[in-house]
N, C-alpha and C positions, 0 to 999 in steps of 0.2 A: 263490645268490650267482652273479653274472655272472662269466664267465671271459674271459681274453684269447684271441686266436686262436693264441698260442704258435707263431707261425711257420707256421701252416697256410696252404695255398694251395688255393683251390677248383679242382678239376680239370674240372668241367663243371656245367651247370645240370641241375636235376631232370628236366625234361621232355625232355632230349636223349638220355637213355640208352635203349638198345634191346637186344634179345636178342643182337645181335652183340657186345656188350661183356661177355657172360657170363664170369665168372671174374676180371674185372679189379678191382683195388682202386681206389676212387674217394673223393674228398673232396667232400662236398656241404654247402651252406650255404643256409638259408632259414628259413621260418616254419612252425611247427607248425600244420597245418590242423586235425588231429584226432588224439587219442590214445585208443587202446582197449587196456585192460589185461585180458588173458584168463588171468590167473593166472601161469603160468610163461613167458608170452610177451607182449610189448607190441608193438602195431602203431602206427606213427606215419605219418600222411600228411604228407609234407614238401612245402611249396609255395614256388615262386618264380615269376617272371614267365613262365617257360617251361612251367609246368604242375605236376602232382602226381606224386609217386613214393612208393610204400610202402616204409618202412624197418621192419625187425623187430629187436627186442632180445630176446636170450636170455642168461641169466646165464652159461651155459657158453661163450659167444662173447665177450661184452663185459666179463665180470667183475662182481662184486657192486657195485663203486662206480658204474660206468656204468649198471648196471641200476637202481640206486636213483635215480640222476638221471633216468632215463627214466620211472620211476614218478611223478616229480614234475612232468613236463612238462604244460603247459596250452596251450590255443589261443593262438596269436600269439607264443609264446616264439620267440626267434631262436636257432637252434642250428647247430652244425657237426657233421657225422657223417663218420667214416672207416669204410668197410666194403667188402664184396665184392658184386659184382653176381651174382645168382642167378636161375635160372628159377623162376617162381612155383611153390611147392609146392601151393597151393590152386588154386581156379578162376581162369581168366584173366578180367581185367576188360576187356571189349570197349569200354567207354566211355572208357578212358584210353589215350593213346598209349604209355604205359609199362606197360600192363596185363599184359604177358607176364612182367615181371620184378619183382624186389624187391631191396633192398640189405640184406644181413645186417650189422648194425652191430658194429664192434669197439671204437670209441671215440666218446664223446659230449662235446661242449663246449657249455654253456649260455652263449651270448654276451650274451643280454639277456632279462630276464623281462618279462612283460606283464600289465597289468590285464585283467580280463574285458571284452571289447569291448562297447559299448552296443547292438550289433546283430550278427547273424551275418555273417561274411565269406563270401558265397555269390553265385552267379550269379542273375540275375533277382530281385534282392532285393525283398521286399515291404515293407521298412522305408520309412517316410515320407521323401520326398526332403529335407525340411527338416532332419531329424536326420542323414541321411547327408552332407549338405553341411556341417553343423556339424563333423562328424568326417571331412572329405573325405580326409585322409591314410589313414584306415581304409577308406573307400569305394573309394579307388583301388587297394586290394589285391584287389578282386573280379576274377576272371579275365575277365569280359566287358568291364569298363572297361579292363583292361590290354590286351586284344586291340584295343579301339578306339584307344587311344593308340599302340600299336605299328603299327596300320594307318595312323594319321595320319603317323607318322614315315616309314613306307615310301612313302606318297603324296608327302610333301614331298621326300624324296630322289629319287624318280623324276622329279618336276617339275624339280628342279635339274639332274639329269643330262640330261634332254631339252632344256631351254632352253639349257644351256651348249653342247650339241652342235649347236644350231641357230644359234650365233653370238650369243646374247644375253649381255650383261654384267650380273652381279649387282652393283648399286650401291645403297648405303643412302642414304636421304634423311632430313632432320631430323625429330625428334620435337617440338621446340619451334619453332613457326613463327608466322606472322601470322594473326590471325582474319580470315576472309573470309565474313561472315555471309550466305550464299546457299545455303539448303538446311537440313539438320538443325542443331541447336544444337551449338556447340562446347563442349568442356571447356576452361576457361580456367585458366592458371597465372600467378599474380602474380609480377612481377619485383622482387627486392629491390634490384637496382642501379638500376632505373628506376622509382621509386615512382609508382604510379598507372597503370602500363603492364602489359600482360598478353601472355603468349604464348598460343597455342592449340595443343592437341594435334591432330594431323592427322586429318581425316575420311577423307582418302585422300592419296596422294602426287601428285595430279593435276598441280598447277602445276610441281612440281619435275621430274616425268618429262618434261613438255613442254620445260622448260628444258634437260634433258639432250639432247633431240633438237636444240634450237638449238645446243648445244655440240658436236654432231657424233658422239655416241656410238652412233647408228644403231639399235641394238637393246638395250633395257634390260629387266631384270626385277628384282623384289624380292618376297620373302616378307614382306609389309609389315604391321606392326601399325597399326591404325586405331582411331579413337575417335569415337563419336557419342553425344551426350546426348539420347537419345530413349527412348520407352517400349519395354519389352522384350516379346518373345513367344518361341515355341518355337525359332524360327530366327534370333533376334537377341540380341546382347549389347552392352553399352556399349563394350567393347573386343573387337576381332575381328581376324582375320588374312585378308588377301587376297593372291592371286597376281596381282601387278601387272605389266603389260606395256606397252611402247610401242615402236613401230617407225617408221622414217623411209622415205620414198620408197615408200609403199604405199597401197593402197586397201582397201575392205571385204573383198574376196575374199582378200587376202593375210593379214589378221588372222584371218579365219575359218579358213583353211587351217592356219595354225600352231596355232591353238587346238584344232581338231579332232584333229590328229595327237597333240597333247599329251594330250588327254582319252583318246584311244584307247590310248596307251601306258600311262597311269595305270591305266585300268580293266583292261587285260590283266595288268599286273604286280601290281596290288594284290589283285584278287579273281577273276582269270581270266575276266573278261567281255570278249567280243569286240564292239566297237562298229563297226558297219558305216558306212563313209564313202562319200559325203558325208552328213553329218547333214542331215535334211530342213529346209527353210526355209519360213517362212510370214510374210506381212506382218502388221503389227500390226492392220490393218483386218480381215483374214481371221480372225485369232485371236479378236478381239473378237466378230465376227459369228457365228462357229461355236461358240465356247466361253465367251464372256462374260468372258474373262481374257486378259491379255497374257503369262501364264505357264501355258498350258493343259496339263492332264494328258491324255496321249494313250493311256493304258492302258485306257480304256473309251470307249464311244460317248456316247449321250444328248446329241447336239449341239443347239445352239440353232437354231431356224428362225424367220425373220421371216414372220409371218402377217398383216402389216398389210393387204396387198391382199385377203386372204380375209375380213377383218372390216370393210373400208371400207363405210360406209353401213349397218351393221347396227344393230339396236335397242338394243345394250348401251352405255350412255353412258360407262362406264369406258373402253371400247376407243376409241370415237369421239372422246371429249374428248382422250385422249392423242394421237391422230393430228392433231387440229385444233391442238394446241399444238406440233406439230413433232416429237413423239416417235414411238414405234413400239410395236407389240404383237408379242411374241415368245414362243415356247413351247418346252418340251422334252417328249419322249415317254418316259415311264417304262414300258418294255415289261413287260407281264404283271402290272401292279399295279393293275388296275381295282378289285379287291376290297380294296384297302388300307382298314383301318378308319378311320372318320371321325375318331377321336381322333388318329391319326397324321397325317391330312391337316391337322387343325387345328394340330398342332404344326409342320407345314411352313409353314403360313400365318404363325404367330408367328415362325418362323425368318426368313421373307422380310421381315417387318416390321422385324426386327432388322438387316437388310441395307439398309434404306432404302425398302422398298416400302410403299405404302399398303394393299396386300392382295395376295392371290394367288388367281387364278381356276383352277378345275379342271373337267375334263371326263373322266368315266370312260366307257369304251365297254364295255358289258356283253357277256357271251359271246354273247347273241342279237343283238348289233348295236345295241341301244337305248342311249340316252344317259342318264347321271346327272350333273347339273352344278350348280354354284353359281350359274350365270347363265342356265340354259337357258330360263327363262320370258321372257327379254328378246330371244331370237332365235328365228327360225323353224327348223323342222326342216331345211330346205334349207341355211340358213346354218350350222347346226351340222355338217352333213355336209361342207360346203365347208371349214370350219375343221379338222375331223378329218382330211380328206384332205390339207390343207396340212402336217400333221405326220406324214403316212403312218400314221395311227392304224388299228389293227386291233382286233377284238374281244379284250377282256382288257387293253387298254392304258389307262394313266392319263396324261392330258395336262394339263400345268400351264402357266399363262400369266401374264406380267407386262406391264403397260402403263404407260408413263411416258416420261420423257426417256431417250434411248439409254443414257446413262451409268448411270442407275439400273437400267434393265432388264438391262443387261449384268452389273452387279454382283450383282443379286439372283439371276438365273438361273445365273450362273457359280458362285456360292457354293452355290446349291441343288443344282446338278449334282454338286458335290464331296460335299456332305452325303449325298445319296441314294446315291452310289456307295459310301460308307463303310457306310451302314446296310444296303445290299443285298448287301454283300460282292462288289462288282464289281472290286475292285482286286487285282491280282496283285502281291504283295510281291517276287517274283523277276523282275519285268519292269522293264527300264530303258529308258525312251523319251526320247531326247534330241531337242531341237528348237531351231532358230534362229528368233527372232522379229525381223523387220527392218522398216525404214521406219516407225519410231515418229513420232508428231507431234513437231515441233520444240519447240512451245510448248503450254502449257495455261493457261487463264484462271483466275486466283485471285480468287474473290469477296471473300476477306478483304482482299487488298491492292489490289483493283480494277485489276489489270494482268496482262499476260502474264508467266509465269515459265517458265524453261527446264525441260523435262521431264527432261533429262539434266543438262547444265550449260551455262554461257554460251559455251563454246568448241566446241560441237558444230556440225559443218558441215551446212548444209541440203543436200538433194538439189539438184544443179545446176539441174535444170529447174524447181525451186520457188523459186529465188532471187528472181524478180520478186514473189512473194507477200509478201516482207518489206515492200515498199512498199504493196502493194495489199490483201492479206488475210492477215496474219501467221498466223492460226489454221489456214490451209490448208497451210502449209509442212510438209513431212516432213523428218526428220533422217536423215543417214547414220549411223544408230545401230543396234545389234544386241545382243540379249540371248541368252544360251544358257540353255536351260530343261531341267530333268530332272524328270520325274514331277510336274509341277505346281509345282515350286520354281524360282525364278530363281537359277541358279548364279552368274551374273555378267553383265556387259555392258560395252559400250564404244562407241566412235564414231570416225569420222574427225574430225579437229580442224580448226577454222578456222585458216588460216595467212596469209590475205590481210588486210591492215589495214583495207581498205574494208569487207569483209564483217563483220569483227569490230566495227567501229564501228557498222555498221547493226544488228547484233545487239544491242549495248548500247542503242541508241536504242529498239528495239522493247521491250526489257526495262525501259525507263523510267529508265535510268542516264544522267545527264549525263556529259559527257566527263571532268569533274573527278572525279566519283564513281568512274568506271571506273578512272581512274589512281590514285585513293586506295586502291582495293581491290586492283587487279591491275597496278599500274604497273610493277613489276619484270618481269613477263611481257611486257607490251605494249612496254616499252623493248627487251627482248631481241629481240622480233620485228622491230625496226628494223634489225637487223644480219645479216639473212639467215637465214630459217627454212625448213627443208625441209617438204614435205607430210608429215604424220605422222598416225598413228592408234594406238589402243591398246584395252586391255580389262583388266578385273579380275575374277577369279573368287573367290568367297567360299570359302576353304579349309575353314572350319568346316562350312558347308553341304554341300560336296562330300563330305567325310569322313562326315558324318552319313548321307547318302543311301547311300553305298557300304557303310557299316557296318550299314545298315538300322536305324538308331537312331531313336528318337521325337523327340529334341531335340538341339540342338547342345551342351547341357550334358553330354551323355553322351560327347562327343568332345573336350572341353576339360578340361584338368587341374584348374583352379581357377576355375569359373564364378561369375558373379553370379546373384542371383535377380531377381524381377520389379521390385523397387524399386531395382535396381542396387547392392545391398549384398552384401557377402561375409559369410555366416553364420559362417565359420570365423575370420577375422581381425577381424570386426566393423567392417570398413571400409564407408563412410567414418566417420571418428571426429573427435572434437574435438582441437584442438591447443593447445599452451601459449600463454599470452598473450605470452610473450617472442617466440615465432615470429611471431605476428600483428604485434607492434610492429615487428619487423625488416622486415616487408613493408609497413608503413604502412597496415594494415587495421584498421578498427573494425567490430564486429559490431552490427547493428541488431536489437533485439528489439521485438516488437509492444507489449509491456506498458510498457516503460520508455523506449523511444526509443533513440537511438544510445548505445552505451557509449563511454567515453573510453579505448579501448584502441588503442595504436599512434599513429603520427604523422599519420595521415590516414584517409580513409574511401573505400572502394571500393564 
């Protein structure tokens, strides 16, 4: 039978007690982690978010009634204990912060009983994630998840303190806003008051933070909730949190400086990591050429090398046809792996095909300096030697090559580099390597839409020296954009914004927007720009990803209290779910089914 607290007040958390409190009477409250009945003495491991503490019950101290209640305790019962802190009579538990002490109970109150949990509440749980997410309120009791969420809280608090101290104002922007379909899909919210019209949940506060700069607020930040209706992966959720910044009267270096110092403060206070400033910078072009990725992992080598010159005019048609089509031939040197079994090499070939390659060529340099190759019969010995030299190949090395359009070659070798680093154990999990990637292409060509689309967004400023390219060769223009990368993960990014109306109009023309279309989508921003807009720039960092990396977690689901799964559903609440017909009718919505056509539900159809 559950009892009331009867006026009890918790004096401290379980994990806060130390030997210095020996002899003190304390009142503790928490969950029974484990109960062990040794006959005349009962040991209870009591758990709360601060950690574990051993409580001992003996009838001579707590009386027969409390001892009987202690005998009935089961895992996850919620209890209150009044007792005295003592030095442990038995062996010290070096694995616990409270391992030198125990609490000898005088009184016990069972505040809440519990069913047997469907899985053990333990660190590094082996239980399938689907079951743990179904019972997320139990999963969140695990000490490792609790540490992650407490770390997240600490990081968020440090960010707020830092930015407030730097003169940033925390300002909230709307959740219900206008759909601007340029980028990821919006989550739409129907309006009851305006039948047939919809709000959109924000993909980011981008337009509003620029309006705040127009309004003269100078430095803004927000721990912003954002929503994107896109496919999920380990570091992506349909709803996520970003640290959103915008500054006036600044350029690239000002935003980077403020962000670097914020990151340095967070890493120091959250996990004791000292980040050396300035963080290295690398242009987008260099990142792609060296690593095949605009978010390169710098914790290991195996860099890409362009070997096009070494194979020009060779007898291997795969290489020469790629060069004739305007592509390139590039390779990576997998040091010391010349003896890799053919089965593993074949698996790498299949991996490369999955990344868009037609195949993958390999050249193994045997210990005696001879070559074993998938294409050796098409090239002379001299050509093979020249190719091996281009990748600085030595006896014992395995050289892998891709030949195609640059975009495909980068993608294939960049992904292969990461995969091999994992397989070969080249990644140090305690190494944190930050990087700025700058000077992104302003635009990229969309085969699907047959037009240029903005790589960042339509309000990104081109590099001043590249402005003429908007008229002459838009694909050559670089953006004043910058991403911050940590260990191969894009933490966030931003750009200097366009604030001159003529440049903005030119940008819309290049993107294929008529003036009327631009005003239909972004008119409120463009009109605001007519009333005096300062030069401004900003950035957003994905808070979920940042916490995930600092916590050394495998997925952002491990640092979010109630995450969704791959199909954007919640296994615990069963969202999304059906709603009552009355609700649909109020919104003027009818549901269409493939079998029967439109249902006559509601006042209209969306």
